[in-house]
TORROTOR-15337 format. One line per 5 residues: number of its first residue (from 1); their letters; for each residue x, y, z of N, C-alpha, C. Coordinates in steps of 0.05 Angstrom, whole numbers, plus 5000, padded with zeros to 4 digits. Each point is the difference from the previous one (the first is absolute). Layout:
N
NUM = A = X/Y/Z/X/Y/Z/X/Y/Z; ...
This chain:
71
1 = GRLDA = 5017/4735/4983/5024/5025/5007/4969/5004/5042; 5007/5026/5013/4982/5000/5020/4997/5031/5011; 4984/5023/4997/4996/5024/5009/4978/4997/5029; 5021/5023/5020/4991/5006/5018/5004/5028/4999; 4970/5021/5011/4980/5021/4993/4989/5002/5018
6 = KADRK = 5005/5030/5004/4977/5012/5008/4984/5026/4997; 4983/5001/5014/4981/5015/4979/5006/5023/5029; 5015/5034/4999/4996/5012/5024/4979/5029/4990; 4966/4991/5004/4989/5018/5000/5000/5021/5002; 5005/5021/5016/5005/5008/5016/5016/5018/4987
11 = KKTFI = 5032/4995/4987/5017/5014/4989/4985/4989/4969; 4988/4990/4994/4993/4997/4969/5024/4984/4982; 5018/4985/5015/5025/4990/4986/4993/4977/5009; 5002/4980/4982/4996/4968/4990/5043/4996/5003; 4998/4980/5023/5024/4980/5005/5017/4983/4983
16 = VRKLM = 5017/5004/4985/5007/4972/5000/5025/4992/5013; 4994/4981/5023/5018/4996/5029/5021/4985/4987; 4989/4978/4985/5030/4976/4984/4984/4989/4980; 5012/5009/4977/4985/4979/4975/5022/4990/4999; 4999/4965/4992/5017/4968/4999/5007/4991/4972
21 = FEPEF = 5015/5000/4986/4997/4995/4976/5004/4961/5005; 4992/4976/4985/5012/4978/5005/5027/5012/4992; 5036/4972/5011/5021/5011/4986/5001/5005/4971; 4995/4970/4989/4994/4998/4973/4981/5017/4989; 4986/5023/4997/4994/5015/4985/5012/5032/5003
26 = TNYEA = 5003/5004/4967/5024/5020/4984/4982/5024/4984; 4983/5001/4997/4982/4996/4982/4996/5037/5015; 5004/5012/5007/4984/5014/5019/5007/5031/4987; 5011/5001/4967/4979/5034/4990/4981/4992/4980; 4996/4978/5002/4974/4984/4974/4973/5005/5022
31 = FLPTF = 5009/4983/5025/4975/5003/5025/4989/5014/5011; 5026/5035/5009/4992/5013/5014/4978/5015/4988; 5004/5014/4970/4973/5016/4992/4977/4995/5010; 4992/4971/4998/4982/4984/5006/4980/4994/5011; 5012/5011/5033/5016/4983/5021/4988/5030/5013
36 = IKKLR = 5019/5021/4996/4999/5028/5008/4965/5011/4987; 4993/4996/4985/4976/4997/4987/4971/4998/5014; 5009/4972/5016/4977/4983/5025/5006/5012/5023; 5020/5016/5009/5022/5001/5015/4975/5027/5009; 5000/5019/4978/4983/5015/5010/4982/5008/4999
41 = AFAVF = 4979/4985/4983/4974/4990/5000/4997/4991/5043; 5013/4990/5003/4989/5001/5024/5011/5018/5026; 5015/5007/4991/5012/5028/5021/4969/5016/4989; 4985/4996/4979/4991/5022/4996/4960/4990/5021; 5008/4970/5003/4978/4986/5008/5005/5012/5025
46 = NTCDE = 5012/5002/5016/5006/4990/5022/5006/5038/5003; 4993/5014/4994/4993/5031/5002/5034/5019/5004; 5015/4983/4988/5017/5012/4993/5014/5018/4989; 5016/5025/4990/5017/5010/4989/5023/4990/4979; 5023/4988/5029/5018/5004/5005/5017/4976/4999
51 = IVVEE = 5008/4990/4984/5024/4969/5008/5028/5010/5005; 5008/4977/5027/5020/5003/4998/5009/4975/5010; 5032/4994/4997/5004/4978/4987/5036/4987/5033; 4996/4981/5018/5012/5010/5021/5030/4971/4994; 4994/4999/4980/5012/4966/5010/4988/4977/4977
56 = TAPKK = 5025/4987/4968/4993/4986/4985/5024/4980/5017; 4995/4971/4987/5015/4978/4999/5011/4996/4964; 5010/5000/4989/5027/5003/4998/4996/5032/5006; 5014/5012/5020/5011/5033/5011/5004/5017/4969; 5008/4986/4980/4998/5019/4969/4974/5004/4979
61 = VKALL = 4981/4986/5030/4978/5005/4968/4984/5017/5016; 5012/5021/5022/4979/5025/5010/5008/5018/4988; 5029/5011/4979/5003/5029/4992/4979/4987/4981; 5012/4973/4983/4979/5003/4984/4969/4999/4996; 4997/4996/5023/4964/4994/5001/4991/5031/5013
66 = NRTLR = 5013/5022/5009/5000/5035/5017/5005/5007/4956; 5015/4996/4996/5015/5012/4975/4971/4995/4985; 4975/4977/4991/4983/4997/4991/4982/5005/4995; 4993/5011/5035/4972/5008/5013/5008/5034/5000; 5015/5006/4988/4998/5036/4995/5004/4997/4975
71 = Q = 4997/4983/4983/4979/5013/4969/4981/5002/5000
């Protein structure tokens, strides 16, 4: 997969502009908890308090990602 991200340090927001998975990947529920743990650590490293997801491919992953981020 690929990740396009930006740290908006003024707003203390880590923005995931686009998160793209390879077409054959389907194990999102197993992958996302660990990915989010690392994403949060990277956001803290960039002095960000919040993570915002703008777009994912496939699109259905955005809801699952946001739900997992709220946990």
